[in-house]
TIRO-2110 file (N, C-alpha, C; in Angstrom, 1 decimal):
// TIRO-2110
0.9, -1.1, 0.0, N, 1, A
0.0, 0.0, 0.0, CA, 1, A
0.9, 1.2, 0.0, C, 1, A
0.7, 2.1, -0.9, N, 2, A
1.4, 3.3, -1.1, CA, 2, A
1.0, 4.4, -0.2, C, 2, A
1.8, 5.3, 0.2, N, 3, A
1.5, 6.4, 1.1, CA, 3, A
0.6, 7.4, 0.3, C, 3, A
0.7, 7.6, -1.0, N, 4, A
-0.1, 8.4, -1.8, CA, 4, A
-1.5, 8.0, -1.8, C, 4, A
-1.7, 6.6, -1.9, N, 5, A
-3.1, 6.2, -2.0, CA, 5, A
-3.7, 6.4, -0.7, C, 5, A
-3.0, 6.1, 0.5, N, 6, A
-3.5, 6.3, 1.8, CA, 6, A
-3.9, 7.7, 2.0, C, 6, A
-3.2, 8.6, 1.5, N, 7, A
-3.5, 10.1, 1.7, CA, 7, A
-4.8, 10.5, 0.9, C, 7, A
-4.8, 9.9, -0.3, N, 8, A
-6.0, 10.2, -1.2, CA, 8, A
-7.3, 9.6, -0.5, C, 8, A
-7.2, 8.4, 0.1, N, 9, A
-8.4, 7.9, 0.7, CA, 9, A
-8.7, 8.7, 2.0, C, 9, A
-7.7, 9.1, 2.7, N, 10, A
-7.9, 9.9, 3.9, CA, 10, A
-8.6, 11.2, 3.6, C, 10, A
-8.2, 11.9, 2.5, N, 11, A
-8.7, 13.1, 2.1, CA, 11, A
-10.2, 12.9, 1.7, C, 11, A
-10.4, 11.9, 0.9, N, 12, A
-11.9, 11.6, 0.5, CA, 12, A
-12.8, 11.3, 1.7, C, 12, A
-12.3, 10.6, 2.6, N, 13, A
-13.1, 10.3, 3.8, CA, 13, A
-13.4, 11.5, 4.6, C, 13, A
-12.3, 12.3, 4.7, N, 14, A
-12.5, 13.5, 5.5, CA, 14, A
-13.5, 14.5, 4.9, C, 14, A
-13.3, 14.6, 3.5, N, 15, A
-14.3, 15.5, 2.8, CA, 15, A
-15.7, 14.9, 3.0, C, 15, A
-16.0, 13.6, 2.9, N, 16, A
-17.2, 13.1, 3.0, CA, 16, A
-17.8, 13.3, 4.5, C, 16, A
-17.0, 13.2, 5.4, N, 17, A
-17.4, 13.4, 6.8, CA, 17, A
-17.7, 14.9, 7.1, C, 17, A
-17.0, 15.8, 6.5, N, 18, A
-17.2, 17.2, 6.8, CA, 18, A
-18.5, 17.7, 6.1, C, 18, A
-19.0, 16.9, 5.1, N, 19, A
-20.2, 17.3, 4.4, CA, 19, A
-21.6, 16.8, 5.2, C, 19, A
-21.4, 16.0, 6.2, N, 20, A
-22.5, 15.4, 6.9, CA, 20, A
-22.9, 16.4, 8.0, C, 20, A
-24.2, 16.8, 8.1, N, 21, A
-24.7, 17.6, 9.1, CA, 21, A
-24.6, 17.1, 10.5, C, 21, A
-24.8, 15.8, 10.7, N, 22, A
-24.8, 15.1, 11.9, CA, 22, A
-23.4, 15.2, 12.5, C, 22, A
-22.4, 15.1, 11.8, N, 23, A
-21.0, 15.2, 12.3, CA, 23, A
-20.9, 16.6, 13.0, C, 23, A
-21.3, 17.7, 12.2, N, 24, A
-21.2, 19.0, 12.9, CA, 24, A
-22.0, 19.2, 14.1, C, 24, A
-23.2, 18.6, 14.2, N, 25, A
-24.1, 18.6, 15.2, CA, 25, A
-23.4, 17.9, 16.5, C, 25, A
-22.8, 16.8, 16.3, N, 26, A
-22.1, 16.1, 17.3, CA, 26, A
-20.9, 17.0, 17.8, C, 26, A
-20.2, 17.5, 16.9, N, 27, A
-19.0, 18.3, 17.3, CA, 27, A
-19.5, 19.6, 18.2, C, 27, A
-20.7, 20.2, 17.7, N, 28, A
-21.2, 21.4, 18.4, CA, 28, A
-21.7, 21.0, 19.8, C, 28, A
-22.4, 19.8, 19.9, N, 29, A
-22.9, 19.3, 21.1, CA, 29, A
-21.7, 19.0, 22.2, C, 29, A
-20.7, 18.3, 21.6, N, 30, A
-19.5, 18.0, 22.5, CA, 30, A
-18.8, 19.2, 22.9, C, 30, A
-18.8, 20.3, 22.0, N, 31, A
-18.2, 21.5, 22.4, CA, 31, A
-18.8, 22.2, 23.6, C, 31, A
-20.2, 22.2, 23.4, N, 32, A
-21.1, 22.9, 24.5, CA, 32, A
-20.9, 22.0, 25.8, C, 32, A
-20.9, 20.7, 25.7, N, 33, A
-20.8, 19.9, 27.0, CA, 33, A
-19.5, 20.0, 27.6, C, 33, A
-18.4, 20.1, 26.8, N, 34, A
-17.1, 20.3, 27.4, CA, 34, A
-17.0, 21.7, 28.0, C, 34, A
-17.6, 22.7, 27.4, N, 35, A
-17.6, 24.0, 27.9, CA, 35, A
-18.3, 24.0, 29.3, C, 35, A
-19.5, 23.4, 29.3, N, 36, A
-20.3, 23.3, 30.5, CA, 36, A
-19.6, 22.6, 31.6, C, 36, A
-18.8, 21.4, 31.3, N, 37, A
-18.1, 20.7, 32.3, CA, 37, A
-16.9, 21.6, 32.8, C, 37, A
-16.3, 22.3, 32.0, N, 38, A
-15.2, 23.2, 32.4, CA, 38, A
-15.5, 24.3, 33.2, C, 38, A
-16.8, 24.9, 33.0, N, 39, A
-17.1, 25.9, 33.8, CA, 39, A
-17.8, 25.6, 35.2, C, 39, A
-18.2, 24.2, 35.3, N, 40, A
-18.9, 23.8, 36.4, CA, 40, A
-20.3, 23.8, 36.4, C, 40, A
-20.9, 24.4, 35.3, N, 41, A
-22.3, 24.4, 35.1, CA, 41, A
-22.9, 23.0, 34.8, C, 41, A
-22.2, 22.0, 34.4, N, 42, A
-22.6, 20.7, 34.2, CA, 42, A
-21.6, 19.7, 34.8, C, 42, A
-22.1, 18.6, 35.3, N, 43, A
-21.4, 17.7, 35.9, CA, 43, A
-21.9, 16.3, 35.8, C, 43, A
-20.9, 15.3, 35.8, N, 44, A
-21.4, 13.9, 35.7, CA, 44, A
-20.9, 13.3, 37.1, C, 44, A
-21.9, 12.8, 37.8, N, 45, A
-21.6, 12.3, 39.1, CA, 45, A
-20.7, 11.0, 39.1, C, 45, A
-19.6, 10.9, 39.7, N, 46, A
-18.8, 9.7, 39.8, CA, 46, A
-18.1, 9.7, 41.1, C, 46, A
-18.5, 8.7, 41.9, N, 47, A
-17.8, 8.6, 43.2, CA, 47, A
-18.4, 9.3, 44.3, C, 47, A
-17.8, 9.2, 45.5, N, 48, A
-18.3, 9.8, 46.7, CA, 48, A
-17.7, 11.2, 46.8, C, 48, A
-18.6, 12.1, 47.1, N, 49, A
-18.1, 13.5, 47.2, CA, 49, A
-18.0, 13.9, 48.7, C, 49, A
-18.1, 13.1, 49.6, N, 50, A
-18.1, 13.5, 51.0, CA, 50, A
-16.6, 13.8, 51.3, C, 50, A
-16.4, 14.3, 52.6, N, 51, A
-15.0, 14.6, 53.0, CA, 51, A
-14.2, 13.4, 53.1, C, 51, A
-13.0, 13.3, 52.5, N, 52, A
-12.2, 12.1, 52.4, CA, 52, A
-12.7, 11.0, 51.5, C, 52, A
-13.7, 11.4, 50.5, N, 53, A
-14.2, 10.4, 49.7, CA, 53, A
-13.2, 10.1, 48.4, C, 53, A
-13.7, 9.3, 47.6, N, 54, A
-12.9, 8.8, 46.5, CA, 54, A
-13.0, 9.7, 45.1, C, 54, A
-13.9, 10.7, 45.2, N, 55, A
-14.2, 11.4, 43.9, CA, 55, A
-12.9, 12.2, 43.6, C, 55, A
-12.6, 12.2, 42.3, N, 56, A
-11.4, 12.9, 41.7, CA, 56, A
-11.8, 14.4, 41.6, C, 56, A
-10.8, 15.1, 41.6, N, 57, A
-11.0, 16.6, 41.5, CA, 57, A
-11.7, 16.8, 40.0, C, 57, A
-12.6, 17.7, 40.0, N, 58, A
-13.3, 17.9, 38.8, CA, 58, A
-12.5, 18.7, 37.6, C, 58, A
-11.5, 19.3, 38.1, N, 59, A
-10.6, 20.0, 37.1, CA, 59, A
-9.5, 19.1, 36.7, C, 59, A
-9.3, 17.9, 37.2, N, 60, A
-8.3, 16.9, 36.8, CA, 60, A
-8.4, 16.6, 35.4, C, 60, A
-7.2, 16.5, 34.7, N, 61, A
-7.2, 16.1, 33.4, CA, 61, A
-7.8, 14.7, 33.1, C, 61, A
-7.6, 13.8, 34.1, N, 62, A
-8.1, 12.5, 34.0, CA, 62, A
-9.7, 12.4, 34.2, C, 62, A
-10.1, 13.3, 35.1, N, 63, A
-11.6, 13.4, 35.3, CA, 63, A
-12.3, 13.9, 34.1, C, 63, A
-11.7, 14.9, 33.5, N, 64, A
-12.3, 15.5, 32.3, CA, 64, A
-12.3, 14.6, 31.2, C, 64, A
-11.1, 13.8, 31.0, N, 65, A
-10.9, 12.9, 29.9, CA, 65, A
-12.0, 11.8, 30.0, C, 65, A
-12.2, 11.4, 31.2, N, 66, A
-13.2, 10.4, 31.5, CA, 66, A
-14.8, 10.9, 31.0, C, 66, A
-15.0, 12.1, 31.6, N, 67, A
-16.3, 12.7, 31.3, CA, 67, A
-16.5, 12.9, 29.8, C, 67, A
-15.5, 13.3, 28.9, N, 68, A
-15.6, 13.5, 27.5, CA, 68, A
-15.8, 12.1, 26.9, C, 68, A
-15.0, 11.1, 27.3, N, 69, A
-15.2, 9.8, 26.7, CA, 69, A
-16.6, 9.2, 27.0, C, 69, A
-17.2, 9.5, 28.2, N, 70, A
-18.5, 8.9, 28.4, CA, 70, A
-19.6, 9.7, 27.5, C, 70, A
-19.4, 11.0, 27.4, N, 71, A
-20.2, 11.8, 26.5, CA, 71, A
-20.2, 11.4, 25.1, C, 71, A
-19.0, 11.1, 24.5, N, 72, A
-18.9, 10.7, 23.2, CA, 72, A
-19.5, 9.3, 23.0, C, 72, A
-19.3, 8.4, 23.9, N, 73, A
-19.9, 7.1, 23.7, CA, 73, A
-21.5, 7.1, 23.9, C, 73, A
-21.9, 8.0, 24.7, N, 74, A
-23.5, 8.1, 24.9, CA, 74, A
-24.0, 8.7, 23.6, C, 74, A
-23.4, 9.7, 23.2, N, 75, A
-23.9, 10.4, 22.0, CA, 75, A
-23.8, 9.5, 20.7, C, 75, A
-22.7, 8.8, 20.5, N, 76, A
-22.5, 8.0, 19.4, CA, 76, A
-23.5, 6.8, 19.4, C, 76, A
-23.8, 6.3, 20.6, N, 77, A
-24.7, 5.2, 20.6, CA, 77, A
-26.1, 5.6, 20.3, C, 77, A
-26.4, 6.9, 20.8, N, 78, A
-27.7, 7.5, 20.5, CA, 78, A
-27.9, 7.7, 19.1, C, 78, A
-26.9, 8.3, 18.4, N, 79, A
-27.1, 8.4, 16.9, CA, 79, A
-27.1, 7.1, 16.1, C, 79, A
-26.3, 6.2, 16.6, N, 80, A
-26.3, 4.9, 15.9, CA, 80, A
-27.6, 4.3, 16.0, C, 80, A
-28.3, 4.3, 17.2, N, 81, A
-29.5, 3.7, 17.3, CA, 81, A
-30.7, 4.5, 16.5, C, 81, A
-30.6, 5.6, 16.3, N, 82, A
-31.5, 6.4, 15.4, CA, 82, A
-31.3, 6.0, 14.0, C, 82, A
-30.0, 5.9, 13.6, N, 83, A
-29.8, 5.4, 12.3, CA, 83, A
-30.3, 4.0, 12.0, C, 83, A
-30.2, 3.1, 13.0, N, 84, A
-30.6, 1.7, 12.9, CA, 84, A
-32.1, 1.7, 12.8, C, 84, A
-32.7, 2.5, 13.6, N, 85, A
-34.2, 2.5, 13.5, CA, 85, A
-34.8, 3.0, 12.1, C, 85, A
-34.0, 4.2, 11.7, N, 86, A
-34.4, 4.8, 10.5, CA, 86, A
-34.3, 3.7, 9.3, C, 86, A
-33.1, 3.0, 9.3, N, 87, A
-32.8, 2.0, 8.3, CA, 87, A
-33.9, 0.9, 8.3, C, 87, A
-34.2, 0.4, 9.5, N, 88, A
-35.3, -0.7, 9.6, CA, 88, A
-36.6, -0.2, 9.2, C, 88, A
-36.9, 1.1, 9.5, N, 89, A
-38.2, 1.6, 9.0, CA, 89, A
-38.4, 1.7, 7.5, C, 89, A
-37.1, 2.0, 6.9, N, 90, A
-37.1, 2.3, 5.5, CA, 90, A
-37.3, 1.0, 4.6, C, 90, A
-37.1, -0.1, 5.3, N, 91, A
-37.2, -1.4, 4.5, CA, 91, A
-38.6, -1.9, 4.6, C, 91, A
END
């Protein structure tokens, strides 16, 4: 496999992805959720928040990475289920 072919396929896939409105909706939704998490207006409960509890600091990079990973998986599964239902309804 040549590097030129890989680059050509990568550019075509990127072009196709950027033309899809659902991709931009997901990007905007993730940006809004990341902003909400970073300002503290939105939170995902994980662990005990009492004194001496096991809850990680909300500003920790690891806590933020965990929260964004959860959000991406939830949103991706939601949109995949909608696509599956639409495909089954069309048949």
